VOTI-77216 format. One record per residue (C-alpha): residue number from 1; residue in three letters; x, y, z. Coordinates in steps of 0.001 Angstrom, whole numbers, m for minus. Example, Ala and Ser with C-alpha at 12.3 -4.5 7.8 and 13.67 -1.06 7.14 Angstrom:
% VOTI-77216
(1,"ala",(12300,m4500,7800))
(2,"ser",(13670,m1060,7140))
This chain:
% VOTI-77216
(1,"unk",(m8900,3778,17368))
(2,"unk",(m11363,6443,18521))
(3,"unk",(m8500,8935,18858))
(4,"unk",(m7552,8197,15249))
(5,"unk",(m11116,8530,14034))
(6,"unk",(m11454,11984,15692))
(7,"unk",(m8667,13242,13450))
(8,"unk",(m10558,12216,10276))
(9,"unk",(m13168,14387,8554))
(10,"unk",(m15966,11871,9277))
(11,"unk",(m17699,12450,5939))
(12,"unk",(m16947,9043,4435))
(13,"unk",(m15663,10684,1201))
(14,"unk",(m13801,7507,100))
(15,"unk",(m10788,9421,m1245))
(16,"unk",(m8454,7240,796))
(17,"unk",(m9839,4126,m873))
(18,"unk",(m11845,2885,2104))
(19,"unk",(m15621,3048,2168))
(20,"unk",(m15905,4856,5516))
(21,"unk",(m13750,6896,7842))
(22,"unk",(m14305,4222,10538))
(23,"unk",(m12936,1525,8167))
(24,"unk",(m9891,3683,7505))
(25,"unk",(m9311,4235,11265))
(26,"unk",(m9484,463,11798))
(27,"unk",(m6808,m124,9154))
(28,"unk",(m4583,2592,10715))
(29,"unk",(m5011,848,14087))
(30,"unk",(m3977,m2492,12624))
(31,"unk",(m899,m955,10991))
(32,"unk",(m2204,m1536,7427))
(33,"unk",(m2543,2171,6584))
(34,"unk",(m884,5399,7601))
(35,"unk",(m3011,8267,8945))
(36,"unk",(m1238,10558,6464))
(37,"unk",(m2974,8698,3629))
(38,"unk",(m6192,10587,4461))
(39,"unk",(m5962,13740,2319))
(40,"unk",(m7814,15811,4932))
(41,"unk",(m5734,14999,8038))
(42,"unk",(m3968,18110,9329))
(43,"unk",(m176,17998,9181))
(44,"unk",(129,18520,12914))
(45,"unk",(m2022,15432,13494))
(46,"unk",(10,13125,11269))
(47,"unk",(2591,12443,13977))
(48,"unk",(151,12300,16882))
(49,"unk",(m1199,8769,16518))
(50,"unk",(m1150,7040,19899))
(51,"unk",(2006,5233,21049))
(52,"unk",(185,1922,21048))
(53,"unk",(m483,2262,17292))
(54,"unk",(3135,3176,16628))
(55,"unk",(4355,120,18550))
(56,"unk",(1824,m2078,16741))
(57,"unk",(3006,m823,13359))
(58,"unk",(6677,m1375,14133))
(59,"unk",(5974,m4828,15464))
(60,"unk",(4046,m5612,12317))
(61,"unk",(6970,m4469,10134))
(62,"unk",(9401,m6580,12140))
(63,"unk",(7147,m9609,11791))
(64,"unk",(6928,m9186,7991))
(65,"unk",(10670,m8718,7703))
(66,"unk",(11311,m11883,9704))
(67,"unk",(8883,m13899,7522))
(68,"unk",(10564,m12624,4347))
(69,"unk",(14016,m13366,5769))
(70,"unk",(12955,m17014,6256))
(71,"unk",(12000,m17115,2565))
(72,"unk",(15290,m15611,1436))
(73,"unk",(17118,m18410,3304))
(74,"unk",(15699,m20840,717))
(75,"unk",(16436,m18675,m2358))
(76,"unk",(19183,m19615,m4831))
(77,"unk",(21123,m16325,m4608))
(78,"unk",(23154,m16924,m7758))
(79,"unk",(19991,m17428,m9760))
(80,"unk",(18300,m14441,m8096))
(81,"unk",(21257,m12134,m8731))
(82,"unk",(21085,m12751,m12489))
(83,"unk",(17345,m12020,m12491))
(84,"unk",(17390,m8826,m10432))
(85,"unk",(20577,m7186,m11679))
(86,"unk",(22686,m7755,m8569))
(87,"unk",(26344,m8820,m8469))
(88,"unk",(26906,m12335,m7172))
(89,"unk",(29960,m13352,m5191))
(90,"unk",(30976,m16650,m3565))
(91,"unk",(32353,m15608,m194))
(92,"unk",(33454,m17765,2733))
(93,"unk",(31675,m20749,1261))
(94,"unk",(28381,m18907,823))
(95,"unk",(26707,m16799,m1823))
(96,"unk",(26228,m13034,m1555))
(97,"unk",(24255,m10632,m3733))
(98,"unk",(25616,m7095,m3833))
(99,"unk",(23178,m4415,m4897))
(100,"unk",(22242,m787,m4371))
(101,"unk",(18963,601,m3130))
(102,"unk",(18737,4378,m3600))
(103,"unk",(22498,4531,m4015))
(104,"unk",(23249,2729,m770))
(105,"unk",(25070,m613,m995))
(106,"unk",(23683,m3733,620))
(107,"unk",(24786,m7360,754))
(108,"unk",(22165,m10110,772))
(109,"unk",(23230,m13367,2366))
(110,"unk",(20990,m16345,2984))
(111,"unk",(21380,m15367,6657))
(112,"unk",(20010,m11880,6126))
(113,"unk",(20649,m8356,4901))
(114,"unk",(23892,m6502,5707))
(115,"unk",(25147,m2970,5163))
(116,"unk",(28711,m1839,5937))
(117,"unk",(29415,m5332,7184))
(118,"unk",(26703,m5185,9849))
(119,"unk",(23340,m6898,10007))
(120,"unk",(20691,m4375,8863))
(121,"unk",(18208,m3556,11635))
(122,"unk",(15862,m1382,9556))
(123,"unk",(12672,m3334,8979))
(124,"unk",(11634,m1526,5830))
(125,"unk",(15030,m1985,4134))
(126,"unk",(14783,m5663,4783))
(127,"unk",(11147,m5961,3645))
(128,"unk",(11800,m4213,325))
(129,"unk",(15077,m5961,m537))
(130,"unk",(13938,m9418,602))
(131,"unk",(10803,m9077,m1475))
(132,"unk",(12835,m7925,m4467))
(133,"unk",(15155,m10887,m4128))
(134,"unk",(12586,m13574,m3544))
(135,"unk",(10482,m12466,m6572))
(136,"unk",(13359,m12931,m8997))
(137,"unk",(11425,m10813,m11459))
(138,"unk",(11065,m12935,m14572))
(139,"unk",(9108,m10438,m16643))
(140,"unk",(11098,m8005,m18842))
(141,"unk",(10724,m4307,m18247))
(142,"unk",(8652,m2684,m20976))
(143,"unk",(10029,819,m21250))
(144,"unk",(6416,2010,m20927))
(145,"unk",(5982,4405,m18004))
(146,"unk",(2942,4609,m15720))
(147,"unk",(1975,6381,m12524))
(148,"unk",(1198,4432,m9349))
(149,"unk",(m2520,4817,m10041))
(150,"unk",(m2109,2351,m12939))
(151,"unk",(m1690,m586,m10568))
(152,"unk",(m4947,m1988,m9119))
(153,"unk",(m3437,m2545,m5663))
(154,"unk",(m2355,1113,m5472))
(155,"unk",(m5184,2851,m7303))
(156,"unk",(m7190,3545,m4142))
(157,"unk",(m4156,5201,m2576))
(158,"unk",(m3262,7429,m5526))
(159,"unk",(m4524,10672,m4014))
(160,"unk",(m2705,10014,m779))
(161,"unk",(453,9151,m2751))
(162,"unk",(194,12387,m4672))
(163,"unk",(m73,14341,m1400))
(164,"unk",(2702,12444,396))
(165,"unk",(5160,12306,m2519))
(166,"unk",(4625,14198,m5748))
(167,"unk",(3130,17341,m4231))
(168,"unk",(5979,17632,m1765))
(169,"unk",(8518,17856,m4571))
(170,"unk",(6376,20381,m6475))
(171,"unk",(5999,22567,m3396))
(172,"unk",(9688,22355,m2457))
(173,"unk",(10933,23388,m5914))
(174,"unk",(7893,25404,m7080))
(175,"unk",(9937,28257,m8552))
(176,"unk",(13354,26679,m8440))
(177,"unk",(13977,24381,m11384))
(178,"unk",(17755,24858,m11098))
(179,"unk",(17559,23713,m7490))
(180,"unk",(15648,20632,m8520))
(181,"unk",(18154,19795,m11228))
(182,"unk",(20962,20241,m8707))
(183,"unk",(19229,17906,m6224))
(184,"unk",(18763,15284,m8930))
(185,"unk",(22491,15401,m9704))
(186,"unk",(23331,15093,m6004))
(187,"unk",(21298,11896,m5803))
(188,"unk",(22947,10450,m8946))
(189,"unk",(19953,10937,m11205))
(190,"unk",(20458,10785,m14945))
(191,"unk",(18994,13090,m17581))
(192,"unk",(16038,11502,m19292))
(193,"unk",(14946,14310,m21540))
(194,"unk",(12707,13019,m24338))
(195,"unk",(11501,9969,m22442))
(196,"unk",(8415,11807,m21224))
(197,"unk",(6832,15182,m21951))
(198,"unk",(7728,17611,m19152))
(199,"unk",(9873,20654,m18519))
(200,"unk",(12462,18395,m16937))
(201,"unk",(12761,14608,m16656))
(202,"unk",(15274,12774,m14515))
(203,"unk",(15739,9023,m14051))
(204,"unk",(16774,7146,m10904))
(205,"unk",(17461,3507,m10218))
(206,"unk",(15704,2826,m6911))
(207,"unk",(16856,m813,m7286))
(208,"unk",(18813,m2327,m10212))
(209,"unk",(15605,m3302,m12049))
(210,"unk",(13308,m712,m10552))
(211,"unk",(13861,2492,m12529))
(212,"unk",(11795,5638,m11842))
(213,"unk",(11338,8855,m13794))
(214,"unk",(10695,12157,m12054))
(215,"unk",(8807,14551,m14335))
(216,"unk",(8559,18220,m13357))
(217,"unk",(6597,21101,m14796))
(218,"unk",(7625,24609,m13753))
(219,"unk",(5213,27106,m12226))
(220,"unk",(3912,29857,m14516))
(221,"unk",(1564,32830,m14140))
(222,"unk",(m1465,30568,m14129))
(223,"unk",(m406,27313,m12487))
(224,"unk",(1863,26241,m9660))
(225,"unk",(4563,23634,m10311))
(226,"unk",(3613,19993,m10571))
(227,"unk",(5481,16712,m10353))
(228,"unk",(4741,13098,m11349))
(229,"unk",(6688,9989,m10539))
(230,"unk",(6585,7165,m13100))
(231,"unk",(7674,3552,m12972))
(232,"unk",(7773,751,m15532))
(233,"unk",(4474,m900,m16378))
(234,"unk",(5938,m4225,m15206))
(235,"unk",(7370,m2928,m11968))
(236,"unk",(5066,m5201,m9968))
(237,"unk",(6912,m8251,m11299))
(238,"unk",(9955,m7080,m9282))
(239,"unk",(8456,m5594,m6113))
(240,"unk",(5136,m5611,m4321))
(241,"unk",(3315,m2411,m5254))
(242,"unk",(2620,m1335,m1658))
(243,"unk",(6308,m1731,m911))
(244,"unk",(7158,252,m4048))
(245,"unk",(4827,3025,m2920))
(246,"unk",(6671,3170,428))
(247,"unk",(10058,3162,m1400))
(248,"unk",(8929,6106,m3560))
(249,"unk",(7780,8088,m493))
(250,"unk",(11113,7215,1180))
(251,"unk",(12910,8570,m1885))
(252,"unk",(10872,11785,m1754))
(253,"unk",(11622,12275,1916))
(254,"unk",(15343,12139,1108))
(255,"unk",(14904,14262,m2030))
(256,"unk",(13258,17236,m238))
(257,"unk",(15572,17256,2818))
């Protein structure tokens, strides 16, 4: 933990959402926060957290995915499929939900999550999809779009999210709107002009009932480019907000590759 603390500014600014740098370091150590969520951590330090912390984080993710998998075993998949926009099939005497997450197809069985016919080993894919299935979102989407800072559970992380997600898109495509449009098309985005005020707006379905809008403003003589990611006001009925924040950062990582 001390090694993590040494990489922080030590000024207790509170911009990460914790009251002190020591409190933030403790949460990084316990795998509840990422060191990159401190807006002042140097990029070269982001990947240098001790191996013990990395192992602890991965073990924590595996534990959560196992707990959620146990819950999914008790879910009525036919009922869940109708609620979450998945396709239900009765296969080999058991139910299966077919759905896409960021354009990749997955099959949800009561026994677990599968992709390409094989059991999925990725902890975060399982965490997100299991949570999505078990919630069986019963609240209609509103068509009203908000940033992540709108949700109380994510408000304290909004600056870190901006740094780790929105700013990366703005920096990558600062003077290259045509490149951004091309990348949106490659990832099966759909034109959403008129939905929000921006130079360019593109929609994506991260999950069947978890749409997202990417809004982009081009750089000009006075300002650099900027980007905002918006989700439906009722997104938290379908997915835990912390999991959604991770999913958005995952999307951005793919988007800027």
